[in-house]
C-alpha positions in Angstrom: -2.8 -15.7 25.4 -6.0 -16.6 23.7 -5.4 -18.8 20.7 -7.8 -19.2 17.9 -7.6 -23.0 17.9 -7.4 -23.6 21.6 -10.0 -24.8 24.0 -10.5 -21.2 25.2 -10.8 -22.2 28.9 -9.4 -18.8 29.9 -12.2 -16.9 28.2 -15.0 -15.7 30.6 -18.4 -17.2 29.8 -19.9 -13.8 28.9 -17.3 -13.3 26.2 -17.0 -16.9 24.8 -18.8 -17.3 21.5 -19.2 -20.6 19.7 -18.0 -20.0 16.2 -18.3 -22.4 13.3 -14.9 -23.2 11.9 -13.1 -20.7 14.1 -13.4 -18.0 11.4 -14.2 -15.3 14.0 -12.5 -15.4 17.4 -14.1 -17.5 20.1 -13.3 -14.5 22.4 -15.8 -11.8 21.4 -13.6 -9.2 23.0 -11.0 -9.7 20.2 -13.6 -9.1 17.5 -14.9 -6.0 19.4 -11.4 -4.7 19.7 -10.6 -5.3 16.1 -13.8 -3.6 14.9 -13.3 -0.8 17.4 -9.9 0.0 15.9 -11.3 0.3 12.4 -14.3 2.3 13.6 -12.0 4.7 15.4 -9.9 5.2 12.3 -13.0 5.9 10.2 -14.4 8.3 12.8 -11.2 10.2 13.1 -10.5 10.4 9.4 -14.0 11.6 8.6 -16.1 10.7 5.6 -14.0 9.4 2.6 -14.9 8.9 -1.0 -16.1 5.3 -1.5 -14.4 2.9 -3.9 -16.6 2.4 -7.0 -18.1 -1.0 -6.0 -19.2 0.5 -2.6 -20.7 3.5 -4.4 -22.8 1.0 -6.3 -23.8 -0.7 -3.1 -24.9 2.6 -1.6 -26.9 3.3 -4.8 -28.6 -0.1 -4.4 -29.5 0.6 -0.8 -30.8 4.1 -1.4 -32.8 3.4 -4.5 -34.6 0.2 -3.6 -37.3 0.7 -0.9 -37.1 -2.9 0.3 -33.4 -2.9 0.7 -33.3 0.6 2.2 -35.7 -0.6 4.9 -33.5 -3.7 5.7 -30.3 -1.7 6.0 -31.8 1.1 8.0 -33.5 -1.3 10.4 -30.8 -3.9 11.0 -28.5 -1.6 13.0 -31.4 -0.6 15.3 -32.5 -4.2 16.1 -30.9 -6.5 18.7 -29.6 -9.8 17.3 -31.0 -13.1 18.4 -27.5 -14.4 19.2 -25.0 -14.0 22.0 -23.3 -11.9 23.2 -25.5 -9.2 21.6 -28.7 -10.6 23.1 -27.1 -10.3 26.5 -26.1 -6.7 26.0 -28.5 -4.4 27.9 -27.4 -1.5 25.7 -28.4 -3.3 22.5 -26.0 -1.2 20.5 -23.9 -2.0 17.5 -20.4 -0.5 16.9 -21.6 0.2 13.4 -24.1 3.0 13.7 -26.0 2.8 10.3 -25.5 1.8 6.7 -23.5 4.9 5.8 -21.1 4.1 8.7 -21.0 0.5 7.5 -19.9 1.6 4.0 -17.2 3.8 5.4 -15.8 0.9 7.5 -16.0 -1.4 4.6 -14.2 1.2 2.5 -11.3 1.3 5.1 -11.1 -2.5 5.5 -11.0 -3.1 1.7 -7.3 -2.3 1.7 -6.2 -4.7 4.4 -5.7 -8.5 4.4 -6.6 -10.5 7.5 -4.0 -10.3 10.2 -3.4 -11.2 13.8 -4.5 -8.6 16.3 -3.5 -7.6 19.8 -6.4 -7.1 22.2 -6.7 -6.7 25.9 -7.7 -10.3 26.2 -4.7 -11.6 24.3 -3.9 -12.3 20.7 -6.4 -13.5 18.2 -7.3 -13.3 14.5 -10.2 -12.1 12.5 -10.1 -14.4 9.5 -13.1 -12.9 7.7 -13.2 -9.1 8.2 -16.4 -8.5 6.2 -18.1 -11.2 8.4 -16.9 -9.3 11.5 -18.5 -6.1 10.2 -21.8 -7.8 9.4 -21.7 -10.0 12.6 -24.2 -7.9 14.5 -26.6 -7.2 11.6 -26.8 -10.8 10.4 -28.4 -11.9 13.6 -31.3 -9.4 13.4 -34.6 -9.9 11.7 -33.9 -7.2 9.1 -30.4 -8.5 8.5 -31.7 -12.0 8.1 -34.1 -10.8 5.3 -31.4 -8.6 3.7 -28.8 -11.4 3.5 -31.3 -13.7 1.8 -32.3 -11.1 -0.7 -31.2 -12.0 -4.3 -30.3 -8.4 -5.2 -28.3 -7.9 -2.0 -26.4 -11.1 -2.7 -25.7 -10.2 -6.3 -24.2 -6.9 -5.0 -22.2 -8.7 -2.3 -20.7 -11.0 -4.9 -19.4 -7.9 -6.8 -17.9 -6.6 -3.6 -16.3 -9.9 -2.8 -14.9 -10.2 -6.3 -13.2 -6.9 -5.7 -12.0 -8.0 -2.2 -10.7 -11.2 -3.8 -8.7 -9.2 -6.4 -7.0 -7.4 -3.6 -6.2 -10.7 -1.7 -4.5 -12.0 -4.9 -2.4 -8.8 -5.2 1.2 -8.5 -4.0 0.1 -5.8 -1.5 -1.9 -8.4 0.4 1.3 -10.3 1.2 2.3 -7.7 3.7 0.5 -9.6 6.5 2.6 -12.7 5.8 5.8 -11.4 7.6 7.3 -12.3 10.9 6.0 -9.2 12.7 3.6 -9.6 15.6 0.5 -9.2 13.4 2.0 -11.4 10.7 1.1 -15.0 9.9 4.7 -16.0 10.3 5.1 -14.1 13.5 5.6 -15.9 16.8 1.9 -16.5 17.6 0.7 -17.0 14.0 3.4 -19.5 13.0 3.1 -21.4 16.3 -0.7 -21.8 15.9 -0.5 -22.8 12.2 1.9 -25.6 13.0 0.2 -26.7 16.1 -3.0 -27.2 14.2 -1.2 -28.9 11.2 0.9 -31.3 13.4 -1.9 -32.2 15.8 -3.8 -33.9 13.0 -1.2 -36.6 12.6 0.8 -36.2 15.8 3.8 -35.0 13.9 6.4 -32.3 14.5 7.0 -31.0 11.0 8.3 -27.5 10.3 6.3 -25.3 8.0 8.5 -26.0 5.0 8.3 -29.7 5.7 4.5 -29.7 5.8 3.9 -27.2 3.0 5.5 -26.4 -0.4 7.2 -23.0 -0.1 8.4 -20.9 -3.1 11.2 -19.5 -0.9 11.6 -21.2 2.5 14.3 -18.6 3.6 12.1 -15.6 2.9 10.1 -14.0 5.8 6.9 -14.7 3.9 8.2 -18.0 2.6 8.0 -16.6 -0.9 4.2 -16.5 -1.2 3.1 -13.8 -3.7 -0.2 -12.9 -2.0 -2.6 -13.7 0.8 -4.5 -16.1 -1.5 -1.3 -17.7 -2.7 -0.5 -18.5 1.0 -4.1 -19.7 1.7 -4.2 -22.1 -1.2 -0.7 -23.4 -0.4 0.0 -27.1 -1.3 1.2 -29.6 1.2 4.4 -31.8 0.7 2.9 -35.1 -0.6 4.8 -37.2 1.9 3.2 -35.2 4.8 -0.3 -36.3 3.8 -0.1 -39.8 2.2 -3.2 -41.4 0.6 -4.9 -44.0 2.8 -4.8 -47.5 1.4 -4.3 -46.4 -2.2 -4.9 -49.9 -3.6 -8.1 -50.6 -1.6 -11.1 -49.0 -3.2 -13.3 -49.7 -0.3 -11.4 -47.3 2.0 -12.6 -43.7 1.6 -10.1 -40.9 2.1 -10.8 -37.7 3.9 -11.5 -35.0 1.3 -10.4 -31.9 3.4 -8.2 -31.2 6.4 -11.1 -30.7 8.8 -12.8 -31.4 12.1 -15.8 -33.7 12.0 -19.0 -31.8 12.5 -21.9 -34.2 11.9 -22.9 -37.6 10.6 -26.5 -38.2 9.5 -28.2 -41.3 8.1 -31.5 -41.7 6.4 -31.5 -38.1 5.2 -34.6 -36.9 3.4 -34.7 -35.7 -0.2 -36.4 -32.4 1.0 -36.5 -31.2 4.6 -36.8 -28.0 6.6 -33.1 -27.0 6.8 -33.9 -23.6 8.3 -35.4 -24.9 11.6 -33.4 -25.3 14.8 -32.4 -28.9 14.1 -31.3 -28.0 10.6 -31.8 -31.4 9.0 -30.1 -32.0 5.7 -32.2 -31.3 2.7 -30.5 -33.2 -0.1 -32.4 -31.7 -3.0 -31.5 -28.2 -1.9 -27.9 -29.1 -1.1 -27.5 -30.5 -4.6 -29.1 -27.5 -6.3 -32.0 -29.6 -7.6 -29.7 -31.6 -9.8 -31.4 -34.5 -11.7 -29.2 -37.0 -9.8 -30.4 -35.8 -6.4 -33.0 -38.5 -6.0 -30.3 -41.1 -5.8 -29.4 -39.8 -2.4 -32.8 -39.9 -0.7 -32.4 -41.9 2.5 -28.6 -41.7 2.2 -25.8 -40.6 4.5 -24.2 -37.2 4.9 -20.8 -36.6 6.6 -19.9 -33.0 7.3 -16.7 -31.5 8.6 -15.4 -27.9 8.8 -12.2 -26.2 8.0 -10.7 -23.5 10.2 -8.7 -20.5 9.1 -5.6 -22.3 10.1 -6.2 -25.3 8.0 -5.2 -26.5 4.5 -7.8 -25.4 1.9 -7.6 -27.7 -1.1 -10.0 -30.6 -1.7 -9.0 -34.1 -2.6 -11.0 -37.0 -4.1 -12.2 -39.4 -1.4 -12.4 -42.3 -4.0 -11.0 -43.4 -7.3 -13.5 -42.9 -10.1 -14.9 -40.6 -12.8 -16.3 -37.1 -12.4 -20.0 -37.2 -13.5 -21.0 -33.6 -12.7 -18.9 -30.6 -11.5 -20.4 -27.1 -11.0 -20.5 -24.1 -8.7 -23.9 -23.2 -7.4 -24.2 -19.5 -6.5 -25.9 -18.7 -3.2 -26.0 -16.5 -0.1 -22.9 -15.0 1.5 -23.7 -13.8 5.0 -27.0 -15.5 5.8 -27.5 -17.1 9.2 -30.5 -18.9 10.7 -32.6 -16.5 12.6 -33.3 -18.6 15.7 -31.3 -18.0 18.9 -27.9 -19.8 18.8 -28.3 -20.5 22.5 -31.0 -23.0 21.7 -28.5 -25.2 19.8 -25.8 -25.3 22.5 -27.5 -28.0 24.5 -26.2 -31.4 23.4 -29.3 -33.1 24.7 -31.5 -31.4 22.1 -32.5 -33.7 19.2 -31.6 -31.6 16.2 -33.9 -33.2 13.7 -36.8 -34.4 15.7 -35.8 -37.9 14.7 -34.0 -39.4 17.6 -30.5 -40.8 17.0 -30.3 -39.6 13.4 -28.1 -36.6 13.7 -24.8 -36.3 15.7 -23.2 -32.9 16.2 -20.5 -31.3 18.2 -21.3 -31.3 21.9 -18.8 -28.6 22.9 -20.7 -25.6 21.7 -20.3 -25.2 18.0 -22.9 -22.9 16.6 -25.2 -25.1 14.5 -25.3 -23.0 11.3 -23.4 -25.2 9.0 -26.3 -27.5 8.1 -28.2 -24.4 7.1 -25.4 -23.3 4.9 -25.3 -26.5 2.9 -28.6 -25.6 1.3 -28.1 -21.8 0.8 -24.5 -20.8 0.6 -22.3 -20.7 -2.5 -21.0 -24.2 -3.0 -19.0 -26.5 -5.3 -20.9 -29.7 -6.2 -18.9 -32.6 -7.6 -20.6 -36.0 -8.4 -18.2 -38.9 -8.5 -18.9 -42.3 -9.9 -16.7 -44.4 -7.7 -14.8 -47.3 -9.2 -15.9 -49.5 -6.4 -19.5 -50.7 -7.2 -20.1 -51.0 -3.5 -19.9 -47.2 -3.2 -21.3 -46.2 -6.6 -22.3 -42.6 -7.1 -21.3 -40.1 -4.3 -21.0 -36.4 -4.0 -18.4 -33.9 -2.6 -19.8 -30.5 -1.6 -17.5 -27.6 -0.8 -19.5 -24.9 1.0 -18.3 -21.3 1.1 -19.1 -19.3 4.2 -19.3 -15.5 4.6 -16.6 -14.0 2.3 -15.0 -17.4 2.0 -17.3 -18.2 -0.9 -15.0 -18.5 -3.9 -14.9 -22.2 -4.8 -12.7 -23.2 -7.7 -13.1 -26.7 -9.2 -10.0 -28.0 -10.9 -11.5 -31.2 -12.4 -13.8 -31.6 -15.4 -16.8 -33.8 -16.1 -15.7 -37.2 -17.6 -12.2 -36.9 -16.0 -10.9 -39.9 -14.1 -9.4 -39.3 -10.7 -7.5 -41.4 -8.3 -8.1 -41.4 -4.6 -6.3 -38.4 -3.1 -6.1 -36.4 -6.4 -7.0 -32.7 -6.1 -10.6 -31.7 -6.9 -10.4 -27.9 -6.2 -9.9 -25.4 -3.5 -11.5 -22.6 -1.4 -10.0 -19.2 -2.1 -9.4 -16.7 0.7 -9.9 -19.5 3.3 -12.4 -22.3 3.7 -15.6 -23.2 5.3 -17.2 -26.6 5.5 -17.7 -29.6 3.3 -19.9 -32.6 2.9 -19.7 -36.1 1.5 -23.0 -37.6 0.4 -23.6 -41.3 -0.1 -26.5 -43.3 -1.5 -28.9 -45.2 0.7 -27.5 -48.6 -0.4 -24.0 -47.8 1.0 -24.5 -45.3 3.8 -25.0 -47.7 6.7 -22.3 -50.0 5.5 -19.8 -47.3 6.0 -17.9 -47.8 9.2 -15.1 -46.2 11.1 -16.0 -42.5 10.7 -13.9 -40.3 13.1 -15.6 -39.3 16.3 -17.7 -36.2 16.0 -16.3 -33.7 18.5 -12.6 -34.6 18.3 -10.4 -31.6 18.9 -7.9 -32.2 16.1 -8.4 -32.1 12.3 -8.6 -35.4 10.4 -5.7 -35.2 8.0 -6.6 -34.7 4.3 -6.2 -37.9 2.3 -6.1 -40.0 5.5 -8.6 -42.8 6.1 -12.1 -41.5 6.8 -14.1 -44.7 6.8 -14.5 -47.9 4.8 -17.3 -50.0 3.3 -18.0 -53.0 5.5 -17.7 -56.2 3.3 
């Protein structure tokens, strides 16, 4: 079997793809098989009438010369990323933009599920990202997915997709059948990931709050209801609740990077992807406070818990969602970022990143993708003003903030959630405190750091 969260040692090198957050399978054969099944269905069924929002997308493509050029060209170009750049045929399974619309039309009525492939069992957690995976790595795709008009249209499409994922029909993938999330493989992987974080052996209903533990789908009303499930509080206790110098982990996540002395403005789109604080914080007037500060970033996989919790006790100063891109990727070749010896900022020793082959696109996303930005005035003066950023990725771009400006929060209280999954998040600290923070988890660890557990502490 090929498991989504595993070390993938059984995947041949030519098929192994380094995926941020494990939202698409590490074994590219699974993605190819999944997409191939949908393409086959579309081709056999013939052209179907598009749902209204996809008709609108088609109208945008065909009535805007710039966008028409992008969507015609992207399927003819060869992406700058593996495995496509190693494919001598240089062909996409999606043939052109009309074929893309037909495949999207078919996928629209299906929630993400586990899929059998010749290589084993895997899961395509973001179907729309799978459809755009080839095109997003091409020059024309890069331009298209940065285009404001295209992103406005994609937002409409994703809103419709999200409405389906909140519907009772989407709960069909939550059963105990082989493709279900509570099937043998799905359930096993969910609990291996959850228990590995704290070396526990909880059952699902001991880890998560279930509306009906005896039901095959545990009583969840929809896909989104399942993905935004709450944990049992005792399963994720708050680290040192009386000690304000101890910072709790905001998301159940794997450490991705730790960077000190970040610049207020930097070239986030180059290969090193240094953090650009002003862009990350949407040019907010408080951004200058974090020049020279510290950024900690970690990512959430499709198997993780997707709510955010306050890392400190304090008061919410600002809380807003900044709209951004949805499927944009950096254009440079991903293979150039796989070498751990490469200095990713040009400033030696500043930036630590996973050394086991994680595609380095998450720094880029912090400046461009749709994201929730929450400024917190920590009760501990030693910490002061800090920021939580929840970054959406691909179709996982619906960020819901559940706190209000002026509200007091205790360490470990809920701040909000990702709908339809999760992506990556950052904690940003001011220059005065950044280098006094000690004890961050090791970048590159295999397991998630439990949400609300100790992340680091201010050194006295």
